[in-house]
C-alpha positions in Angstrom: -137.8 121.7 196.8 -139.1 118.4 195.4 -142.3 116.9 196.8 -141.9 114.4 199.5 -142.3 110.8 198.2 -145.1 108.6 199.7 -142.7 105.9 200.9 -140.4 108.5 202.7 -143.5 110.2 204.1 -144.9 107.0 205.5 -141.5 106.1 207.0 -141.4 109.4 208.8 -145.1 109.3 209.8 -145.0 105.9 211.4 -142.9 106.8 214.5 -144.9 110.0 214.9 -148.1 108.0 215.0 -146.6 105.9 217.8 -146.0 109.1 219.7 -149.6 110.2 219.1 -150.8 106.8 220.5 -148.6 107.6 223.6 -150.3 111.0 223.7 -153.7 109.3 223.8 -152.6 107.1 226.8 -151.3 110.3 228.5 -154.7 111.9 228.1 -156.5 109.0 229.6 -154.0 108.8 232.4 -153.9 112.5 233.2 -157.5 113.5 232.4 -156.2 116.4 230.3 -158.2 117.8 227.4 -156.7 118.9 224.1 -158.3 121.1 221.4 -156.7 121.5 218.0 -158.0 124.0 215.5 -157.2 123.5 211.8 -157.7 126.6 209.8 -156.5 127.7 206.3 -157.5 128.2 202.7 -159.7 125.8 200.8 -157.6 122.9 199.6 -154.8 123.7 202.1 -155.0 120.1 203.5 -156.9 120.4 206.7 -158.7 117.0 206.3 -155.5 115.2 205.5 -153.7 116.6 208.5 -156.6 115.7 210.8 -156.7 112.2 209.3 -153.0 111.7 209.9 -153.5 112.4 213.6 -156.8 110.6 214.1 -156.5 107.5 212.0 -154.9 105.3 214.7 -156.6 106.8 217.7 -159.8 105.6 219.4 -162.7 107.5 217.9 -164.4 107.4 221.3 -161.5 109.5 222.6 -160.5 111.5 219.5 -163.4 113.5 218.1 -163.3 115.2 214.7 -165.6 118.2 214.6 -166.6 119.5 211.2 -169.8 121.6 211.6 -172.0 122.4 208.6 -173.7 125.7 207.9 -175.5 127.0 211.1 -179.2 126.4 211.3 -181.7 129.3 211.6 -181.8 128.7 215.4 -178.0 128.5 215.7 -177.7 131.7 213.7 -179.6 133.4 216.5 -177.4 132.1 219.3 -174.3 133.6 220.9 -171.8 133.0 218.2 -169.5 130.6 220.2 -172.5 128.6 221.5 -172.7 126.0 218.8 -169.0 125.0 219.3 -169.1 124.6 223.1 -170.9 121.1 223.1 -168.1 119.8 220.9 -165.3 120.6 223.4 -163.6 117.5 224.9 -164.3 116.0 228.3 -161.5 114.6 230.5 -159.1 112.4 228.6 -160.3 113.5 225.2 -159.0 115.3 222.2 -161.1 117.4 219.7 -159.9 118.2 216.2 -161.8 121.1 214.7 -161.9 121.0 210.8 -162.5 124.8 210.8 -163.8 126.3 214.0 -165.2 129.5 215.4 -162.6 131.3 213.2 -165.0 130.9 210.3 -166.3 134.3 211.3 -162.9 135.9 210.7 -162.3 134.0 207.5 -165.0 132.7 205.1 -167.9 134.6 206.7 -166.0 137.9 206.5 -164.6 137.4 203.0 -167.7 136.1 201.4 -170.0 138.6 203.1 -171.9 136.2 205.4 -171.0 138.3 208.5 -171.5 142.0 208.9 -168.4 144.1 209.7 -169.6 144.8 213.3 -170.0 141.0 213.8 -166.5 140.4 212.7 -165.2 143.2 214.9 -167.1 141.8 217.9 -165.7 138.3 217.2 -162.1 139.5 217.1 -162.6 141.2 220.4 -164.4 138.2 222.0 -162.3 135.3 220.7 -159.2 135.9 222.9 -161.6 136.2 225.9 -163.4 132.9 225.0 -160.1 131.1 224.5 -158.7 132.4 227.8 -161.7 130.9 229.5 -160.9 127.6 227.9 -157.2 127.6 228.8 -157.9 128.8 232.3 -160.1 125.8 232.7 -157.2 123.5 231.8 -157.9 122.9 228.1 -154.6 122.6 226.1 -155.4 124.6 222.9 -153.5 124.6 219.6 -154.3 126.8 216.7 -152.9 125.9 213.3 -153.2 127.9 210.0 -152.3 125.8 207.0 -150.6 128.0 204.3 -150.5 127.3 200.5 -149.7 129.5 197.5 -152.4 130.3 194.9 -150.9 128.1 192.2 -151.1 125.1 194.5 -154.6 126.0 195.4 -155.6 126.2 191.7 -153.9 122.8 191.1 -155.8 121.2 193.9 -159.1 122.7 192.8 -158.6 121.3 189.4 -157.8 117.9 190.9 -161.0 117.9 192.8 -163.0 118.9 189.8 -161.6 116.0 187.7 -161.6 113.3 190.4 -165.1 111.8 191.0 -164.0 110.6 194.5 -163.0 114.2 195.5 -165.7 116.1 193.6 -167.8 116.4 196.9 -165.0 118.6 198.3 -165.7 121.3 195.7 -168.6 123.6 196.4 -169.9 126.8 194.7 -168.4 128.8 197.6 -165.0 127.2 196.9 -165.2 128.4 193.3 -166.2 131.9 194.3 -163.3 132.0 196.8 -160.8 131.6 194.0 -161.2 135.3 193.2 -160.6 136.3 196.9 -157.1 134.9 197.5 -155.7 138.3 198.6 -158.9 139.1 200.6 -158.3 135.9 202.6 -154.7 137.0 203.2 -155.8 140.3 204.6 -158.5 138.6 206.7 -155.9 136.2 208.1 -153.5 138.9 209.0 -156.1 140.9 210.8 -157.3 137.7 212.6 -153.8 136.8 213.7 -153.0 140.3 214.9 -156.2 140.3 217.1 -156.1 136.7 218.4 -152.4 135.7 218.6 -152.1 135.7 222.3 -149.8 134.2 224.9 -152.5 131.8 226.1 -153.6 130.8 222.6 -150.9 131.6 220.0 -151.2 130.9 216.3 -148.8 128.6 214.4 -148.6 128.9 210.6 -147.5 125.8 208.8 -146.3 125.6 205.1 -148.7 123.1 203.3 -147.5 123.7 199.8 -146.2 120.1 200.2 -149.1 118.5 202.1 -147.1 115.4 203.2 -144.3 117.5 204.6 -146.8 119.9 206.1 -148.5 117.1 208.1 -145.1 115.9 209.4 -144.2 119.4 210.4 -147.5 120.0 212.2 -147.4 116.7 214.1 -143.9 117.2 215.2 -144.7 120.7 216.5 -147.8 119.4 218.3 -145.8 116.6 220.0 -142.9 118.9 220.9 -145.3 121.4 222.7 -147.2 118.8 224.7 -146.0 117.8 228.2 -144.1 114.6 228.8 -146.6 111.9 227.5 -144.6 108.8 228.4 -147.2 106.6 230.0 -146.4 102.9 229.4 -149.2 100.8 227.9 -151.1 98.6 230.4 -149.9 95.0 230.4 -152.6 92.5 229.3 -152.5 88.8 229.8 -153.0 86.8 226.6 -153.0 83.1 227.5 -153.3 80.5 224.7 -156.8 79.1 223.9 -157.7 75.8 225.5 -158.6 73.2 222.9 -159.0 73.5 219.2 -160.2 77.0 217.9 -163.9 76.9 216.9 -165.2 77.7 213.5 -168.1 80.1 213.0 -171.5 78.4 212.6 -174.5 79.8 210.8 -178.2 79.1 210.7 -180.6 80.4 208.0 -178.5 83.4 207.1 -175.1 83.1 205.6 -172.5 85.8 205.3 -171.6 87.1 201.9 -168.1 86.2 200.8 -168.0 83.0 203.0 -166.4 80.0 201.4 -166.8 76.8 203.4 -168.2 76.8 206.9 -170.0 74.2 208.9 -173.7 74.4 209.3 -175.3 75.5 212.6 
């Protein structure tokens, strides 16, 4: 199948982003809370998927959570503790660029977690998520899938693009040799944590544009009716002639001709 062209992608994305804006109004109106976990291999496209959802939403309402390596203190906490403060309040949505499932993925495969820690996590995660959903949080868990040849292609692109070079870390390069290990870790994770109250959804991201569209459509289809009309705002015309900005001692860069203050 040929890769989805940018123009076609943008044409299909535009109406979906209008529906996402309607979802945001519904959240404000209902006070519901939404959590979306984005998991998957390095280069799968988690950041792009999150951006396609969040770019037109109010950042005070839609929070992107991308935690760095745990501090020494965080490493000594209950494992789920560092994620709890980032859960949404009423009317908010939290998008996790990787989540507590780090333990079942990169931490396990790269040897950062002991086998007993991974075993404990796989037992506790469904319980933790049941507490969240029982409290009313609407939880989505997405795993973004890509084949190894696509992953290699994207790694090379990051290596050769100065604007994307920051995305490539030594851990990413080491992970190239563990493609099959990540597959086994994912399957064990899904088997242990794919529950009725918090199911997993795998999305094909070999074509990242098509993957974003598929994910957003699935998300919108599984939400309750989000049809809340936007509030009507009065916008009367200005009285008199519009004023020009005036400046004192400091002038803005890029300004052409403005009257003095």
